[in-house]
N, C-alpha and C positions, 0 to 999 in steps of 0.2 A: 794732237793726235799721233804725229811721228814720235814723241816720246814714249807713247804706249807701245808703239809697234815696236821700238828699239829694246822696251823692256821685255815685251813678250817674246820675242825672236831669241836673245839669249837664254831665256828660260826653257824654250822648247830644245834648244841646243844642250843645255844641261841636262835635262832629261833624257837626251838621246846619250848623253855621254855617261849618264849613271846607269843607264840600260845596257849599253854596250859593256861597261864593267862589271855589272850584275851577271852578265852571261858568263863572266869568266871566273865568277866565285860561287861555292855553294850559296842557297838561301840562308838570311838570317833568322834565328829563332825570334819570335815575337818580342820577347824580353830584350834582346839586343836592338832591334827597331826602335823601340820605346825608348831605350837608353838613348840612341842618337837623336831623338826628337827633342829630348829633355835637356840634350846636353848644351852646357855653356860655351859660346865660342869667343874667345879673346878678341879684342877690336883688330889686332894684326891679322888675325886669321880671316876676319870678316872682310878687312880691306883685300888681303892678298885674293880671297874669293871674288871679291868684286873686280878686281883687275884682270883676274883669270877668265870670269865670265865674260867680260867684254872682248879679251882676244880669242876665246872659244866662239863667241857670236860671229865674229869676222871670218875666222876658220870654218865655221859652218855655212856662212853666206857664200865664201869662194867655193865650198865642197857643192853646194846647191848648183851653182853657176857651172860648174865644171860636169856634175851629172846630167844636167839639162843638155849638155853638148855631146853627149856619148850615147850610143845605143848599145854599146858592148858591156856586155855583163862582168865579165873579167876586168876590163878597164875599170869600170864603174867599182868594183869590189877593191882594187888596188888604191883609187882615189879614196874610198872610205877608209881603209887601213892606214894611208897615210895621213889623212886629216885626225884620226884617232891619235895617231904618235904625235903630230902637232900639237893636239890638246893637252896629252899629257906632259909634253915639255913646256908648254905655256904655263901651265900648273906648277910644275916643279921649279920652273924659272922666276915664280913669284913665293918662292919658298913655303910651297904649300904641298902636303902629300895628296896624291890622286883620293886616296881613302879619306882624307878629311874633306877634300872638295866633295865627295860624293856625299859625306855625312851632312854637311852644311846645305847642299842641293836637296837633300830629302827633308831635312828639318824645315827649311825656309817654305816648303809647301804647307805646312800647318801652324808655323810660328810668326804671326803677325809683327811681333817686334823685332825678330829677325828680318824679316822682310823690309822693315824700316830702316833698320841698321845698313842693310846692302844696299837699297835704294838711296840712302844718304852717301855711300861711297861711289856711286854710280852717276851722280849729278855733278 
């Protein structure tokens, strides 16, 4: 049961990260979104994604704890911005571009084979 919680939590954080970055960019045309889903990712990219995914999960859990201990909206916003930067740094330190991370995060929502590859690196 704990293993499922661990996998779901980083997934939620990945979606949060993807949605934060989506706010910074104009929406993709449907053809581009389909391309990202159909795109093949190298094993090194999937491995880097999995390592980043774990680090982002930890950052997300830390952020959660910090947000629960503050009632100040400005402080909460600062914490979220700092966590976002830590997430970007974690991705880049794993030799992955944030755009590639987001493409993999989107693709894994519908690509069962990609999900299996990612889970293989998470275990």
